[in-house]
Backbone as a chain_set.jsonl record, in Angstrom:
{"seq": "MKHFYQINSSLIPITILLWFTFWGGMIAQTVLGIVQVAMSVSIMVHFKKLSKSIQILFTVYVILTISIIMLYRQIGNNGHGGIEHMFLFIIVTLLLAFFHLYITYKIKNYE", "coords": {"N": [[99.959, 112.294, 88.884], [98.104, 110.523, 87.82], [98.15, 109.73, 85.238], [100.442, 107.953, 85.034], [99.773, 105.065, 85.104], [98.55, 104.998, 82.537], [100.886, 105.086, 81.044], [102.427, 103.293, 82.144], [100.818, 100.897, 81.424], [101.232, 101.114, 78.605], [103.848, 100.836, 77.714], [104.967, 98.572, 78.94], [103.749, 96.299, 77.312], [104.678, 96.717, 75.059], [107.746, 96.62, 75.444], [107.674, 93.773, 76.17], [106.798, 92.439, 73.629], [109.038, 93.681, 71.831], [110.965, 92.203, 72.964], [111.224, 90.022, 71.524], [112.668, 90.504, 69.819], [115.08, 90.466, 70.689], [117.472, 92.385, 71.256], [115.989, 94.689, 70.663], [114.209, 94.424, 72.723], [116.188, 94.608, 74.736], [116.895, 97.486, 74.985], [114.236, 98.64, 74.807], [113.657, 97.842, 77.38], [115.445, 99.01, 79.212], [114.773, 101.763, 78.596], [111.887, 101.686, 79.82], [112.843, 101.445, 82.184], [113.93, 103.378, 83.044], [112.059, 105.313, 82.68], [110.085, 104.411, 84.605], [111.699, 104.906, 86.842], [111.596, 107.695, 86.823], [109.157, 108.158, 87.262], [108.858, 106.955, 89.916], [110.164, 108.828, 91.672], [108.662, 110.955, 91.324], [106.497, 109.779, 92.835], [107.826, 109.519, 95.032], [107.824, 112.188, 95.952], [105.268, 112.587, 96.403], [104.372, 111.034, 98.598], [103.345, 111.293, 100.887], [100.281, 111.843, 100.701], [99.586, 109.79, 99.744], [97.614, 106.879, 100.339], [97.955, 104.548, 103.188], [97.879, 101.767, 102.333], [99.03, 101.813, 99.313], [101.64, 103.375, 100.056], [102.797, 101.304, 101.563], [103.111, 98.994, 99.187], [104.726, 100.735, 97.673], [107.018, 100.861, 99.209], [107.665, 98.264, 99.886], [108.082, 98.005, 96.971], [110.889, 99.685, 96.391], [112.624, 98.855, 98.283], [112.705, 95.991, 97.361], [113.688, 96.484, 94.581], [115.987, 97.938, 95.213], [117.519, 95.606, 96.471], [117.615, 94.028, 94.424], [119.247, 95.321, 92.717], [121.573, 95.493, 94.054], [122.232, 92.616, 94.37], [122.461, 92.09, 91.311], [124.689, 93.552, 91.019], [126.597, 92.058, 92.427], [126.686, 89.765, 91.485], [127.769, 90.238, 88.885], [130.405, 91.222, 90.037], [131.626, 88.733, 91.031], [132.102, 87.461, 88.62], [130.302, 86.031, 87.894], [128.471, 86.14, 85.532], [127.016, 84.893, 83.545], [124.222, 82.954, 82.957], [122.529, 83.518, 85.418], [122.77, 86.229, 85.174], [121.318, 87.225, 82.785], [118.812, 86.089, 83.601], [118.166, 87.488, 85.635], [118.401, 90.218, 84.676], [116.399, 89.936, 82.772], [114.109, 88.617, 83.417], [113.635, 89.014, 86.094], [113.602, 92.147, 86.44], [111.622, 92.522, 84.784], [109.336, 91.671, 85.864], [109.281, 93.115, 88.17], [108.713, 95.51, 86.742], [106.134, 95.122, 86.397], [105.099, 94.654, 88.905], [105.287, 97.595, 89.515], [103.646, 98.639, 87.567], [101.373, 97.562, 88.686], [101.3, 99.15, 91.371], [101.025, 101.48, 90.337], [98.59, 101.547, 89.215], [97.129, 101.031, 91.159], [97.245, 103.765, 92.548], [96.256, 105.039, 90.756], [93.394, 104.429, 90.92], [93.029, 105.24, 93.407], [93.349, 108.077, 93.86]], "CA": [[100.217, 110.672, 88.71], [96.998, 109.685, 87.224], [98.628, 109.36, 83.976], [101.605, 107.061, 85.137], [99.24, 103.653, 84.912], [98.34, 104.657, 81.328], [101.956, 105.291, 80.616], [103.212, 102.013, 82.155], [100.233, 99.964, 80.492], [101.537, 101.036, 77.211], [105.287, 100.521, 77.781], [105.226, 97.258, 79.275], [103.704, 95.263, 76.163], [105.898, 97.262, 73.859], [108.425, 96.008, 75.864], [107.432, 92.337, 75.91], [106.744, 92.407, 72.199], [110.088, 93.891, 71.491], [112.18, 91.008, 73.644], [111.289, 88.883, 70.324], [114.247, 91.091, 68.427], [116.355, 90.831, 71.884], [118.167, 93.734, 71.251], [114.765, 96.031, 70.951], [113.654, 94.474, 74.077], [116.867, 95.319, 75.832], [116.942, 99.192, 74.657], [113.063, 99.17, 75.746], [113.551, 97.691, 79.193], [116.154, 100.2, 79.846], [113.671, 102.911, 78.402], [111.094, 101.345, 80.492], [113.044, 101.308, 83.401], [114.081, 105.16, 83.069], [110.53, 106.175, 82.863], [109.468, 103.894, 85.749], [112.372, 105.602, 87.893], [111.244, 109.02, 86.933], [107.483, 107.827, 87.923], [109.171, 106.59, 91.43], [110.804, 109.816, 92.093], [107.436, 111.465, 91.499], [105.646, 109.044, 93.938], [108.385, 109.599, 96.421], [107.482, 113.303, 96.335], [103.709, 112.792, 96.897], [104.333, 109.961, 99.187], [102.729, 111.497, 101.896], [99.216, 112.023, 99.83], [98.94, 108.146, 98.986], [96.916, 105.783, 101.115], [98.494, 103.566, 103.693], [98.406, 100.43, 101.518], [100.147, 102.135, 98.421], [102.791, 103.617, 100.712], [103.477, 99.957, 101.686], [103.23, 98.561, 98.325], [105.554, 101.193, 97.216], [108.242, 100.976, 100.11], [108.187, 96.79, 99.306], [108.816, 97.863, 95.554], [111.932, 100.21, 96.611], [113.392, 97.614, 98.874], [113.282, 94.935, 96.152], [114.435, 97.119, 93.497], [117.726, 98.002, 95.77], [118.066, 94.334, 96.704], [118.036, 93.468, 92.981], [120.538, 96.134, 92.302], [122.536, 95.041, 94.76], [122.345, 91.049, 93.901], [122.892, 92.121, 90.073], [126.149, 93.953, 91.357], [127.363, 91.165, 93.211], [126.82, 88.419, 90.629], [129.019, 90.953, 87.978], [131.662, 91.215, 90.714], [132.172, 87.653, 91.146], [132.508, 86.95, 87.561], [129.222, 84.991, 87.356], [127.639, 86.799, 84.464], [126.103, 84.173, 82.444], [122.653, 82.62, 82.931], [122.017, 84.172, 86.535], [122.674, 87.359, 84.808], [120.414, 87.325, 81.915], [117.689, 85.863, 84.265], [118.06, 88.581, 86.46], [118.17, 91.297, 84.021], [115.242, 89.833, 81.799], [112.781, 88.458, 84.321], [113.325, 89.679, 87.418], [113.498, 93.27, 86.261], [110.158, 93.151, 84.162], [108.367, 91.368, 87.066], [109.327, 94.289, 88.825], [108.167, 96.461, 85.935], [104.564, 94.289, 86.62], [104.823, 95.222, 90.274], [105.607, 99.093, 89.668], [102.378, 98.813, 87.047], [99.975, 97.432, 89.671], [101.344, 100.433, 92.098], [100.479, 102.814, 89.6], [96.952, 101.239, 89.086], [96.252, 101.346, 92.757], [97.435, 104.992, 92.599], [95.115, 105.879, 89.729], [92.18, 103.982, 91.382], [93.166, 105.753, 94.774], [92.99, 109.546, 93.133]], "C": [[99.24, 110.14, 88.199], [97.376, 109.041, 85.917], [99.652, 108.133, 83.841], [101.082, 105.533, 85.167], [99.094, 103.46, 83.765], [99.808, 104.37, 80.647], [102.694, 103.629, 80.57], [102.608, 100.983, 81.339], [100.652, 100.099, 79.335], [102.933, 100.428, 77.038], [105.479, 99.093, 78.045], [104.762, 96.282, 78.198], [104.285, 95.529, 75.158], [107.268, 96.702, 74.138], [108.727, 94.403, 75.5], [107.748, 92.008, 74.5], [108.359, 92.509, 71.703], [111.274, 92.895, 72.086], [112.108, 89.882, 72.405], [112.313, 89.248, 69.331], [115.149, 90.935, 69.481], [116.934, 92.042, 72.056], [117.109, 94.758, 71.672], [114.664, 95.993, 72.016], [114.891, 94.798, 75.244], [116.93, 96.998, 75.911], [115.346, 99.302, 75.344], [112.549, 98.788, 77.033], [114.496, 98.682, 79.478], [115.343, 101.57, 79.51], [112.642, 102.683, 79.283], [111.34, 101.498, 82.09], [113.472, 103.034, 84.057], [113.107, 105.791, 83.653], [109.944, 105.795, 84.25], [110.548, 104.479, 87.033], [111.785, 107.327, 88.398], [109.775, 108.826, 87.366], [107.688, 107.745, 89.538], [109.311, 107.676, 92.262], [109.618, 110.835, 92.409], [106.606, 111.096, 92.442], [106.444, 109.254, 94.924], [107.932, 111.145, 96.963], [106.24, 113.591, 96.925], [103.569, 111.771, 97.67], [103.246, 109.919, 100.292], [101.352, 111.402, 101.754], [98.751, 110.688, 99.715], [98.355, 107.428, 100.23], [98.079, 105.088, 101.502], [99.063, 102.381, 102.717], [99.411, 101.033, 100.115], [101.355, 102.401, 99.019], [103.843, 102.173, 101.265], [104.023, 98.98, 100.832], [104.534, 99.078, 97.872], [107.066, 101.063, 97.727], [108.7, 99.59, 99.855], [108.894, 97.073, 98.002], [110.545, 98.485, 95.859], [112.599, 99.537, 97.513], [113.743, 96.56, 97.76], [113.786, 95.564, 95.125], [116.098, 97.455, 94.213], [118.197, 96.855, 96.005], [118.342, 94.039, 95.287], [119.227, 93.959, 92.323], [121.686, 95.701, 92.856], [123.309, 93.543, 94.303], [123.244, 91.119, 92.479], [124.362, 92.76, 90.33], [127.181, 92.931, 91.794], [127.66, 89.92, 92.527], [127.69, 89.015, 89.487], [130.136, 91.009, 88.575], [132.239, 90.142, 91.017], [132.234, 87.096, 89.869], [131.453, 86.049, 87.081], [128.181, 85.494, 86.447], [127.094, 86.149, 83.513], [124.69, 84.168, 82.586], [122.037, 83.524, 84.018], [121.839, 85.582, 85.996], [121.558, 88.104, 83.916], [118.878, 87.151, 82.551], [117.329, 86.892, 84.807], [117.722, 89.831, 85.682], [116.692, 91.183, 82.91], [113.925, 89.84, 82.619], [112.748, 88.981, 85.427], [112.778, 90.947, 87.114], [111.954, 93.141, 85.187], [109.258, 92.331, 85.165], [108.463, 92.47, 87.851], [108.651, 95.496, 88.152], [106.519, 96.374, 86.375], [104.072, 95.083, 87.909], [104.545, 96.968, 90.395], [103.996, 99.141, 88.816], [101.101, 98.522, 87.787], [99.973, 98.555, 90.823], [100.743, 101.429, 91.283], [99.071, 102.583, 89.241], [96.425, 101.359, 90.247], [96.396, 103.035, 92.664], [96.159, 105.711, 91.678], [94.021, 105.529, 90.115], [92.125, 105.135, 92.973], [92.836, 107.695, 94.599], [91.599, 109.95, 92.645]], "O": [[99.446, 108.938, 88.026], [96.945, 107.939, 85.578], [99.735, 107.441, 82.827], [101.978, 104.693, 85.259], [99.275, 102.324, 83.327], [99.9, 103.501, 79.78], [103.213, 102.994, 79.652], [103.294, 100.232, 80.646], [100.5, 99.055, 78.702], [103.095, 99.531, 76.21], [106.206, 98.457, 77.281], [105.478, 95.282, 78.152], [104.475, 94.678, 74.29], [107.95, 96.321, 73.188], [109.638, 93.927, 74.823], [108.772, 91.407, 74.176], [108.897, 91.509, 71.228], [112.407, 92.907, 71.606], [112.913, 88.951, 72.381], [112.721, 88.612, 68.359], [116.264, 91.349, 69.164], [116.807, 92.666, 73.11], [117.181, 95.492, 72.658], [114.857, 97.001, 72.696], [114.637, 95.157, 76.394], [117.009, 97.586, 76.99], [115.214, 100.002, 76.348], [111.532, 99.136, 77.632], [114.006, 99.402, 80.348], [115.392, 102.448, 80.372], [112.304, 103.78, 79.726], [110.498, 101.623, 82.979], [113.315, 103.571, 85.153], [113.075, 106.517, 84.647], [109.405, 106.634, 84.972], [110.102, 104.448, 88.18], [111.622, 107.907, 89.471], [109.366, 109.806, 87.989], [106.926, 108.296, 90.333], [108.791, 107.707, 93.377], [109.543, 111.446, 93.475], [105.918, 111.966, 92.974], [105.845, 109.207, 95.999], [107.711, 111.348, 98.157], [106.02, 114.505, 97.719], [102.425, 111.33, 97.562], [102.501, 108.985, 100.588], [100.873, 110.813, 102.723], [97.547, 110.465, 99.591], [99.015, 107.642, 101.247], [99.037, 104.894, 100.754], [100.229, 102.123, 102.419], [100.553, 100.583, 100.022], [102.292, 101.717, 98.608], [105.066, 102.051, 101.335], [104.957, 98.239, 101.139], [105.452, 98.288, 97.651], [108.068, 101.122, 97.014], [109.896, 99.428, 99.613], [110.012, 96.612, 97.768], [111.447, 97.711, 95.538], [113.75, 99.929, 97.328], [114.886, 96.344, 97.356], [114.657, 94.842, 94.641], [117.159, 97.178, 93.654], [119.411, 96.779, 95.813], [119.518, 93.774, 95.041], [120.01, 93.334, 91.608], [122.72, 95.541, 92.207], [124.489, 93.36, 94.003], [124.319, 90.539, 92.325], [125.237, 92.257, 89.625], [128.385, 92.989, 91.546], [128.583, 89.154, 92.807], [128.474, 88.176, 89.044], [131.111, 90.869, 87.837], [133.423, 90.259, 91.333], [132.494, 85.898, 89.98], [131.586, 85.379, 86.056], [127.006, 85.213, 86.683], [126.644, 86.783, 82.558], [123.994, 85.165, 82.389], [121.11, 84.264, 83.689], [120.805, 86.169, 86.316], [121.033, 89.19, 84.161], [117.923, 87.833, 82.18], [116.208, 87.345, 84.571], [116.747, 90.484, 86.054], [116.11, 92.143, 82.405], [113.0, 90.651, 82.592], [111.683, 89.482, 85.788], [111.591, 91.115, 87.394], [111.357, 94.214, 85.098], [108.087, 92.656, 84.973], [107.36, 92.795, 88.291], [108.103, 96.375, 88.818], [105.819, 97.354, 86.628], [103.107, 95.837, 88.028], [103.768, 97.49, 91.194], [103.109, 99.704, 89.458], [100.019, 99.075, 87.589], [98.887, 98.934, 91.261], [99.903, 102.19, 91.762], [98.398, 103.574, 88.959], [95.278, 101.782, 90.388], [95.288, 103.565, 92.747], [95.402, 106.644, 91.947], [93.189, 106.341, 89.709], [91.087, 105.661, 93.376], [92.077, 108.321, 95.339], [91.424, 111.05, 92.122]]}, "num_chains": 1, "name": "protein.A"}
């Protein structure tokens, strides 16, 4: 899990830079999300080995992620897929990615 921070800290700037091409940003953010989901599964497997503060941060991250997915689906189901949809996809998920980066930073310093 020590390398998670290095991977995250490489992928996030690449994603931000690729957002200047729009389509590249969408693809990069999808790849970033898949990588972070894989990291999260590994963090869940080793959850008991982490400090209490990291456990709390990760739990908050999981709750936020599930809430945003539910909100994203609700917006899509109501047919209001305009600005809210793009804001949610681009900005909020990127903020979640930064939160995940912080969690992996804390894990790197914990081990």
